[in-house]
N, C-alpha and C positions, 0 to 999 in steps of 0.2 A: 639738629644742632647739639653740640655737646655741652654738658654741664660743667665739665672740667677739661681745661687745656691739657692737663697731664694725661688724662684718659685718652684724648685724641692722640697725643704723641705716642703713647703705648700702642694704640690701635694701628696707627700709621706704621710703626716699627714691625709689628707683627705681620701686618699685610706685605710689607716689603720682603721680609724674611720668608714667609711662606711661599710667596709667588716669585721670589728672586726677580723682583721688577725694580724699575727706576724711580726716581723722585718724580719725574714727569707723569709716569703712569699712576703713581699713588695719588698725586694732585688731582688728576682727573677722576680717578675712582672716588675720592672723598669730597670733591667739589671745593677744593681750596687752592691757593696759588702754590707755585713751586717754592716761593720764598717762605711761605708759611710752613710748608713740609720741612724745608731745610732747617728753619729756626726750631721748630719743634723737635726734630731729631738731634740737632747739634748742641742746643742750649737748655731745652726743657726736659728732655729725656734723661740725661745722665744724673741729674740729682734724684729723680724719681726711681729709676731702675737701671743700675750700672750694667747689669748682666745682659739686659735687653738691648742696651746702647752698643755694647761690645759685639753682640751678634748682627746688629743691623749695620754697624760700622764696616764689618767684613764684606757684607754684600755691595755697600756703597763704594768701598775701595775697589772691589773687583769691577763694578761697572765704570768707574773713573778709569781703570786700565784698559778697558774694552771700548771705550766711546769713540775712540778714533777709528776703530774697525766698523762699528755700526755707522759712523758718519760716511765712511767710504763706500760701504755697501749701499747705502741710501743714494748717494751720488751716482753709483754705477747703475742702479736700477732706473733712476730718473733718466739717464741718457740712453739707456737700452729702450726704454719706453718711447722717448723722442725718436730714435732711429726707426723704430718699428712702425711709427706713425708717418715716416717720411720727412721728419724735420731735420 
């Protein structure tokens, strides 16, 4: 458990930047909800560390631009598995 919400926000941002990961993956890793991660990064982080916020925002913006591709690939994989099973 974190003593400081601001420290958690900084740690979440650092994790996302270092691993180029999504909010969902960061939430799983830290054991918090996606809503908590989003709130920490969008509301709590900017007043604490503006530079870190700018870096994490770049990663999140890139994820936002790519999410339709990831969703399409997941659907494609699902239906290929169904076909392979004879479904």
